C-alpha positions as CSV (number, residue, x, y, z in Angstrom):
1,M,-18.7,7.9,11.8
2,Y,-17.4,6.6,8.4
3,K,-15.1,4.1,10.2
4,L,-17.9,2.8,12.5
5,S,-20.3,2.3,9.6
6,F,-17.5,0.6,7.6
7,I,-16.8,-1.9,10.5
8,L,-20.6,-2.6,10.9
9,S,-21.1,-3.2,7.2
10,C,-18.1,-5.6,7.2
11,F,-19.5,-7.5,10.3
12,I,-23.0,-7.7,8.7
13,L,-21.7,-8.9,5.4
14,G,-19.5,-11.5,7.1
15,T,-22.3,-12.8,9.3
16,A,-24.8,-13.0,6.4
17,L,-22.4,-14.8,4.1
18,T,-21.4,-17.3,6.8
19,H,-25.0,-18.5,6.9
20,T,-25.3,-18.7,3.1
21,L,-22.1,-20.4,2.2
22,K,-23.8,-23.8,1.6
23,A,-26.7,-22.3,-0.3
24,Q,-27.0,-20.5,-3.6
25,V,-25.7,-17.0,-3.1
26,Y,-26.7,-13.9,-5.0
27,L,-23.9,-11.3,-5.0
28,T,-25.0,-7.7,-5.7
29,F,-22.7,-5.1,-7.0
30,D,-22.6,-3.2,-3.7
31,E,-21.9,-6.3,-1.7
32,V,-18.9,-7.2,-3.9
33,V,-17.5,-3.6,-3.4
34,N,-18.0,-3.7,0.4
35,I,-16.7,-7.3,0.8
36,S,-13.6,-6.4,-1.2
37,R,-12.9,-3.4,1.1
38,C,-13.1,-5.3,4.4
39,E,-13.4,-9.1,4.2
40,N,-10.7,-10.2,1.8
41,L,-7.0,-10.9,2.2
42,S,-5.9,-7.8,0.3
43,A,-7.8,-5.6,2.8
44,R,-6.3,-7.5,5.7
45,K,-2.8,-7.1,4.3
46,A,-3.4,-3.4,3.8
47,Y,-4.5,-3.1,7.5
48,V,-1.3,-4.9,8.7
49,E,0.9,-2.6,6.6
50,K,-0.9,0.4,8.0
51,K,-0.4,-0.7,11.6
52,N,3.3,-1.5,10.8
53,A,3.7,2.1,9.6
54,Y,2.0,3.4,12.7
55,W,4.4,1.6,15.0
56,N,7.3,2.7,12.9
57,Y,6.2,6.3,13.4
58,Q,5.9,5.7,17.1
59,I,9.5,4.6,17.2
60,H,10.5,7.8,15.4
61,K,8.6,9.9,17.9
62,S,10.2,8.1,20.8
63,N,13.6,8.9,19.4
64,L,12.9,12.6,19.9
65,R,12.0,12.2,23.5
66,P,14.2,11.8,26.6
67,Q,15.8,8.4,27.0
68,L,16.6,7.1,30.5
69,T,18.9,4.1,30.6
70,L,20.5,2.0,33.4
71,D,23.6,0.1,32.5
72,T,25.0,-2.3,35.0
73,R,27.7,-4.9,35.4
74,I,27.0,-6.9,38.5
75,A,30.2,-8.9,38.5
76,D,33.6,-8.9,36.8
77,F,35.5,-11.6,38.8
78,T,39.1,-12.5,38.1
79,K,41.3,-15.1,40.0
80,G,44.7,-16.2,38.8
81,V,48.1,-14.7,38.0
82,T,48.8,-11.9,35.6
83,P,51.8,-9.7,34.6
84,I,51.7,-6.2,36.2
85,T,53.9,-3.4,35.0
86,Q,55.8,-1.7,38.0
87,N,56.7,1.9,38.4
88,D,60.2,1.3,37.2
89,G,59.0,-0.4,34.0
90,S,59.6,-3.9,35.1
91,I,57.0,-6.6,35.0
92,A,56.0,-8.6,38.1
93,I,53.9,-11.7,38.0
94,V,51.4,-11.5,40.8
95,S,48.4,-13.4,42.0
96,I,45.0,-11.7,41.9
97,D,41.6,-12.4,43.4
98,Q,39.3,-9.5,42.6
99,N,35.9,-8.4,41.4
100,S,34.5,-5.1,40.1
101,S,30.9,-4.0,39.5
102,N,29.3,-0.8,38.4
103,A,26.0,0.9,37.6
104,N,25.5,3.9,35.3
105,L,22.3,5.9,34.9
106,T,22.0,8.0,31.8
107,L,19.4,10.6,30.8
108,L,19.7,11.6,27.1
109,Q,17.8,14.3,25.2
110,P,18.3,14.7,21.5
111,I,18.1,18.2,20.0
112,P,17.0,17.6,16.4
113,L,17.4,21.2,15.2
114,L,21.2,21.1,16.0
115,G,21.7,17.3,15.7
116,A,23.1,17.5,19.2
117,E,22.6,15.5,22.4
118,V,22.4,16.7,26.0
119,F,23.0,14.1,28.5
120,M,23.3,13.6,32.3
121,N,25.1,10.7,33.9
122,S,25.3,9.2,37.4
123,N,27.5,6.2,38.2
124,L,28.9,4.1,41.0
125,F,31.9,1.8,40.9
126,R,33.0,-0.8,43.5
127,F,36.3,-2.7,43.5
128,D,36.9,-5.8,45.8
129,N,40.4,-7.2,46.4
130,F,39.8,-10.6,48.1
131,S,43.6,-11.2,48.5
132,V,43.8,-8.5,51.2
133,V,40.0,-8.5,52.1
134,D,39.6,-4.9,51.0
135,H,37.2,-2.9,48.9
136,S,36.9,0.7,47.6
137,Y,34.3,2.8,45.8
138,S,34.3,5.6,43.3
139,S,31.3,7.6,42.3
140,Q,30.2,10.4,40.0
141,P,26.8,11.5,41.3
142,I,26.3,13.9,38.5
143,E,27.8,14.7,35.1
144,V,26.2,16.9,32.5
145,G,27.4,16.8,28.9
146,F,26.8,18.1,25.5
147,Q,27.8,16.6,22.1
148,M,27.2,18.2,18.7
149,P,28.4,17.6,15.2
150,V,29.5,20.7,13.3
151,L,28.8,21.1,9.6
152,Q,27.8,17.4,9.4
153,F,24.6,15.7,8.2
154,N,21.8,15.9,10.8
155,Q,19.7,12.8,10.5
156,L,17.3,13.7,13.3
157,K,16.5,17.0,11.8
158,W,15.6,15.4,8.5
159,D,13.7,12.6,10.1
160,K,11.6,15.1,12.0
161,R,10.7,16.7,8.6
162,I,10.2,13.5,6.5
163,K,8.7,10.9,9.0
164,P,5.4,12.7,9.4
165,F,4.9,12.7,5.6
166,E,5.8,9.0,5.5
167,Y,3.2,8.3,8.2
168,L,0.5,10.4,6.6
169,E,1.3,8.7,3.3
170,S,1.0,5.3,4.8
171,K,-2.5,6.1,6.2
172,K,-3.7,7.4,2.8
173,E,-2.1,4.4,1.2
174,Y,-4.2,2.1,3.3
175,D,-7.4,3.8,2.1
176,R,-6.1,3.6,-1.5
177,K,-5.4,-0.1,-1.2
178,L,-8.9,-0.7,0.0
179,E,-10.2,1.1,-3.1
180,Q,-7.7,-0.7,-5.3
181,S,-9.2,-4.0,-3.9
182,A,-12.7,-2.8,-4.7
183,Y,-11.6,-1.7,-8.2
184,Q,-10.1,-5.1,-8.9
185,A,-13.3,-6.8,-7.6
186,V,-15.5,-4.6,-9.8
187,A,-13.4,-5.6,-12.9
188,M,-13.6,-9.3,-11.9
189,F,-17.4,-9.0,-11.1
190,F,-18.2,-7.6,-14.6
191,Q,-15.9,-10.1,-16.3
192,N,-17.9,-12.9,-14.7
193,I,-21.1,-11.2,-15.8
194,I,-19.8,-10.8,-19.3
195,D,-18.7,-14.5,-19.3
196,R,-22.1,-15.6,-18.0
197,N,-23.8,-13.5,-20.7
198,E,-21.6,-15.2,-23.3
199,W,-22.6,-18.6,-21.9
200,T,-26.3,-17.7,-21.9
201,M,-26.1,-16.5,-25.5
202,A,-24.1,-19.5,-26.5
203,N,-26.6,-21.8,-24.9
204,S,-29.6,-20.0,-26.5
205,N,-27.8,-20.0,-29.9
206,M,-27.1,-23.7,-29.6
207,E,-30.7,-24.5,-28.8
208,Q,-32.0,-22.4,-31.6
209,N,-29.5,-23.6,-34.1
210,T,-30.3,-27.2,-33.2
211,E,-33.9,-26.5,-33.9
212,L,-33.1,-24.7,-37.1
213,Y,-31.0,-27.6,-38.3
214,R,-33.9,-30.0,-37.6
215,I,-36.2,-27.8,-39.6
216,S,-33.6,-27.4,-42.4
217,E,-33.2,-31.2,-42.6
218,E,-37.0,-31.5,-43.2
219,R,-36.9,-28.8,-45.9
220,F,-33.9,-30.4,-47.5
221,K,-35.7,-33.7,-47.7
222,S,-38.7,-32.0,-49.2
223,G,-36.4,-30.2,-51.7
224,Y,-37.1,-26.7,-50.5
225,I,-33.4,-25.8,-49.7
226,S,-30.1,-26.9,-51.2
227,Q,-27.5,-29.0,-49.5
228,D,-25.2,-26.0,-49.3
229,E,-27.8,-24.2,-47.2
230,L,-28.3,-27.2,-45.0
231,L,-24.5,-27.5,-44.4
232,Q,-24.5,-23.7,-43.5
233,V,-27.1,-24.3,-40.8
234,K,-25.2,-27.4,-39.6
235,L,-22.0,-25.3,-39.4
236,M,-23.8,-22.7,-37.3
237,M,-25.0,-25.5,-34.9
238,V,-21.5,-27.0,-34.6
239,N,-19.9,-23.5,-33.9
240,A,-22.7,-22.8,-31.4
241,R,-21.8,-26.1,-29.5
242,K,-18.1,-25.2,-29.6
243,N,-18.8,-21.6,-28.3
244,L,-20.9,-23.0,-25.5
245,K,-18.1,-25.2,-24.2
246,A,-15.6,-22.3,-24.3
247,A,-18.1,-20.0,-22.6
248,Q,-18.6,-22.5,-19.8
249,V,-14.8,-22.7,-19.0
250,S,-14.5,-18.9,-19.1
251,M,-17.5,-18.4,-16.8
252,E,-16.2,-20.9,-14.3
253,N,-12.6,-19.4,-14.3
254,S,-13.8,-15.8,-13.8
255,A,-16.2,-16.9,-11.0
256,L,-13.2,-18.6,-9.3
257,L,-11.0,-15.5,-9.6
258,L,-13.8,-13.3,-8.1
259,L,-14.5,-15.6,-5.2
260,T,-10.8,-16.0,-4.4
261,H,-10.3,-12.3,-4.4
262,L,-13.2,-11.9,-2.1
263,S,-11.9,-14.7,0.2
264,L,-15.2,-16.5,-0.4
265,T,-13.7,-19.8,-1.5
266,E,-16.2,-21.9,0.4
267,I,-19.0,-20.7,-1.9
268,T,-19.6,-23.1,-4.8
269,D,-22.5,-21.5,-6.6
270,F,-23.4,-17.9,-6.9
271,Y,-25.2,-15.5,-9.3
272,P,-24.0,-11.9,-9.8
273,V,-26.8,-9.4,-9.8
274,V,-26.3,-7.1,-12.7
275,P,-26.7,-3.3,-11.9
276,T,-29.2,-2.3,-14.5
277,S,-29.0,1.4,-14.1
278,I,-26.3,4.1,-13.9
279,P,-26.8,6.9,-11.3
280,E,-27.2,10.5,-12.4
281,V,-23.9,11.9,-11.3
282,T,-22.0,14.8,-12.6
283,I,-18.3,14.9,-11.9
284,S,-16.2,18.1,-12.2
285,S,-12.5,17.6,-13.3
286,H,-11.5,20.5,-11.1
287,K,-13.1,18.9,-8.1
288,A,-11.7,15.5,-8.8
289,I,-8.2,16.9,-9.0
290,E,-8.8,18.8,-5.8
291,Y,-10.0,15.6,-4.0
292,A,-7.0,13.6,-5.3
293,L,-4.5,16.1,-4.1
294,E,-6.1,16.1,-0.7
295,Y,-6.7,12.4,-0.2
296,N,-4.5,10.4,-2.5
297,P,-1.1,9.2,-1.1
298,E,0.6,10.3,-4.3
299,S,0.2,13.9,-3.4
300,I,2.0,13.3,-0.1
301,A,4.6,11.2,-1.9
302,F,5.4,14.1,-4.2
303,K,6.2,16.3,-1.2
304,R,8.1,13.5,0.6
305,R,10.2,12.8,-2.5
306,L,11.2,16.4,-2.8
307,L,12.2,16.5,0.9
308,E,14.2,13.3,0.4
309,A,16.0,14.9,-2.6
310,D,16.9,17.8,-0.3
311,Q,18.0,15.3,2.3
312,E,20.4,13.6,-0.1
313,L,21.9,16.9,-1.0
314,A,22.4,17.8,2.6
315,K,23.9,14.3,3.2
316,A,26.4,14.9,0.4
317,K,27.4,18.3,1.8
318,G,27.7,16.9,5.3
319,A,30.0,14.1,4.2
320,T,32.4,16.3,2.3
321,G,34.3,19.5,3.1
322,I,35.0,20.8,6.6
323,I,33.4,18.8,9.4
324,G,33.9,18.9,13.1
325,D,32.4,18.0,16.5
326,V,32.1,19.5,20.0
327,F,32.1,17.4,23.2
328,A,31.9,18.9,26.6
329,T,31.1,17.5,30.1
330,V,31.1,18.9,33.6
331,G,30.5,17.0,36.9
332,Y,31.5,16.0,40.4
333,G,33.0,12.8,41.7
334,S,35.0,11.2,44.5
335,D,36.5,7.9,45.8
336,F,35.8,6.4,49.2
337,D,35.9,3.2,51.2
338,D,32.3,3.1,52.5
339,L,29.0,4.0,50.9
340,P,28.0,6.5,53.7
341,N,31.0,8.6,52.7
342,W,30.0,9.0,49.0
343,N,29.5,12.8,49.2
344,R,32.7,13.7,51.0
345,E,35.6,15.4,49.3
346,M,33.8,15.8,46.0
347,N,36.0,16.8,43.1
348,Q,34.9,18.8,40.1
349,H,36.0,17.6,36.7
350,A,35.3,19.0,33.2
351,T,36.0,17.9,29.6
352,L,36.0,20.0,26.4
353,K,36.8,18.6,23.0
354,I,36.6,20.5,19.8
355,G,37.9,19.1,16.6
356,F,37.7,19.7,12.8
357,S,38.6,17.7,9.7
358,I,39.7,19.9,6.8
359,P,40.4,18.4,3.4
360,I,43.5,20.0,1.9
361,I,43.8,18.1,-1.4
362,D,40.9,15.9,-2.6
363,W,41.2,16.3,-6.4
364,G,37.8,17.8,-6.7
365,R,36.0,15.0,-4.9
366,T,34.0,17.4,-2.7
367,T,32.8,19.5,-5.7
368,A,32.0,16.4,-7.7
369,A,30.0,14.8,-4.9
370,R,28.0,17.9,-4.3
371,K,27.3,18.5,-8.0
372,Q,26.2,15.0,-8.4
373,A,23.8,15.3,-5.5
374,S,22.5,18.6,-6.9
375,M,21.9,17.0,-10.3
376,K,20.0,14.1,-8.6
377,K,17.9,16.6,-6.8
378,E,17.1,18.5,-10.0
379,L,16.3,15.2,-11.7
380,E,13.9,14.2,-8.9
381,E,12.2,17.6,-9.0
382,T,11.7,17.2,-12.8
383,S,10.3,13.6,-12.3
384,V,7.9,14.7,-9.6
385,L,6.7,17.6,-11.8
386,Q,6.1,15.3,-14.8
387,E,4.4,12.7,-12.7
388,R,2.1,15.3,-11.1
389,I,1.1,16.5,-14.6
390,N,0.4,12.9,-15.7
391,F,-1.5,12.3,-12.5
392,E,-3.8,15.3,-13.2
393,K,-4.1,14.3,-16.9
394,E,-5.2,10.8,-15.9
395,I,-7.9,12.2,-13.6
396,I,-9.2,14.5,-16.3
397,S,-9.2,11.6,-18.8
398,L,-11.1,9.3,-16.4
399,V,-13.7,12.0,-15.7
400,N,-14.3,12.5,-19.4
401,V,-14.6,8.7,-20.0
402,V,-17.0,8.2,-17.1
403,Q,-19.2,11.1,-18.3
404,M,-19.2,9.9,-21.9
405,L,-20.1,6.3,-20.9
406,K,-23.0,7.6,-18.8
407,E,-24.4,9.7,-21.6
408,N,-24.0,6.9,-24.2
409,M,-25.8,4.3,-22.0
410,A,-29.3,5.2,-23.3
411,I,-28.1,4.8,-26.9
412,V,-26.5,1.4,-26.2
413,Q,-29.6,0.2,-24.5
414,E,-31.8,1.3,-27.4
415,A,-29.5,-0.5,-29.9
416,E,-29.6,-3.7,-27.8
417,S,-33.4,-3.5,-27.7
418,I,-33.7,-2.9,-31.5
419,S,-31.3,-5.8,-32.3
420,K,-33.4,-8.2,-30.2
421,Q,-36.6,-7.2,-31.9
422,R,-34.9,-7.5,-35.3
423,Y,-33.6,-11.0,-34.5
424,E,-37.0,-12.2,-33.3
425,I,-38.6,-11.0,-36.6
426,A,-35.8,-12.6,-38.7
427,Y,-36.1,-15.9,-36.8
428,N,-39.9,-16.0,-37.4
429,R,-39.4,-15.1,-41.0
430,Y,-36.9,-17.9,-41.4
431,L,-39.4,-20.4,-39.9
432,V,-42.0,-19.5,-42.6
433,D,-39.2,-19.6,-45.3
434,D,-39.3,-15.9,-45.9
435,L,-35.6,-15.3,-45.1
436,S,-32.3,-16.9,-46.0
437,V,-30.0,-18.5,-43.5
438,L,-27.3,-15.9,-44.1
439,E,-29.6,-13.1,-43.3
440,L,-30.7,-14.9,-40.1
441,N,-27.1,-15.5,-39.1
442,M,-26.4,-11.8,-39.6
443,A,-29.3,-10.8,-37.4
444,Q,-28.1,-13.2,-34.7
445,N,-24.6,-11.8,-34.8
446,E,-25.9,-8.3,-34.6
447,K,-28.1,-9.3,-31.6
448,D,-25.1,-10.9,-29.8
449,Y,-22.9,-7.9,-30.6
450,A,-25.5,-5.5,-29.2
451,S,-25.8,-7.6,-26.0
452,R,-22.0,-7.6,-25.6
453,D,-21.8,-3.9,-26.2
454,L,-24.4,-3.2,-23.6
455,L,-22.6,-5.2,-20.9
456,S,-19.3,-3.9,-22.0
457,S,-20.5,-0.3,-21.7
458,L,-22.0,-0.9,-18.3
459,A,-18.8,-2.6,-17.1
460,S,-16.6,0.2,-18.6
461,F,-18.6,2.8,-16.7
462,W,-18.3,1.1,-13.3
463,I,-14.7,0.0,-13.8
464,N,-13.6,3.5,-14.8
465,Y,-15.7,5.1,-12.1
466,H,-14.1,2.9,-9.4
467,R,-10.7,3.7,-10.8
468,L,-11.5,7.3,-10.4
469,R,-12.6,6.5,-6.9
470,M,-9.3,4.8,-6.3
471,I,-7.3,7.8,-7.4
472,T,-9.4,10.5,-5.8
473,L,-10.5,8.5,-2.7
474,F,-13.8,10.2,-3.1
475,D,-17.3,8.7,-3.7
476,F,-19.0,11.0,-6.1
477,I,-22.3,9.2,-5.9
478,G,-22.4,9.2,-2.1
479,Q,-20.6,12.5,-1.9
480,K,-18.1,11.5,0.8
481,A,-14.4,11.0,1.2
482,L,-13.3,7.4,1.4
483,I,-10.8,7.8,4.2
484,T,-10.6,6.3,7.7
485,Q,-10.1,8.5,10.7
486,N,-9.6,6.2,13.6
487,E,-6.0,5.1,14.2
488,N,-7.1,1.8,15.7
């Protein structure tokens, strides 16, 4: 259901934006989040990586299943002269005009637990001697064999243990990358809002400071203010003009970064709709850690890395010390002149090979290699433990920050409202010559600071909340896991 609604929302967003690319676009916060999770290049890249991991896992599963192979050599023709060793050891130069062909059918079944292979062969061989117009056959209708390494590293066994974790990790990594794209989009979205707010304030300050300078010039001519105070007002106007130009560039650059990230490069003009409220959500640190351990790929990576450390130790042990192998076959075969006689005078044959390699003097290489692998395993276990502790600490820290920002929002909003009222009063007092320019400048700076602080607090809340979403892969507002279920 989540996957279906996700696809539908992507389709609706894509269709809607296609029809509004040439018009002025209003981008809401939710639209930015949804587009970043399904429409942009980051999301598409994550999808391709996920499908690549899927097919890689399919290859692994196929390696564990029976393999049926037909090997053929249709023609191996030779015509010319060649030296032939005779029974008495002499060499005769003879003319040859011959061809051979064969077909071999093999059924192979790996046994991961033992690292062994069970196989069954069936082959047919034909030889043609054109010099004497003669041909002959040999066949081996059935041969059953077994091959097993002894005390050696078993790659299939470890693949069977590790590959499922790799595949599960890749699926969770896909969901994490979608949330990472959303997290980046949220940061860019609020950066553009902050830059737009800076531009709005700079534009308003320039207009007001221009008007103040006009009034101050008239007062200076009338002798009500000193030249020093006039120059102070002029400096405020010049700085306001400079700040406006800088704010314009920052606003355009942050807008371009956001549209590029969302793959909406054809849009030339848009307005971000600022989310004015923060939802009433209470997040438990315990629950957040629980969700992260269940959904985040890092939790799977911890298990995979411990298994890979065990694998490296097993590989070191399998490459040193006593190693051996067992090879055995049993089957029936015959040679004949015509195909209808293929099953006459069948002869049984069997093969058994058992061998061992035993190091006698290796100057401590076996012990050193195994100790080194053991130390690497211990180091990896320590690293995983430390990273898991840091992983949980980061979640707790994020939960605390999100909760703190939510609770402080009312205070920040009140401070912003008070600073606006104070500036309006200060501005009107200056107009009636009841306030100095320095006090007016201070009131303006406090108003601007409060406005920045409000947007900064709002941005910090949503950025940290979406970082928490990215780590836990859980939407605490919607109370749902942010995972996809459908393989396709």
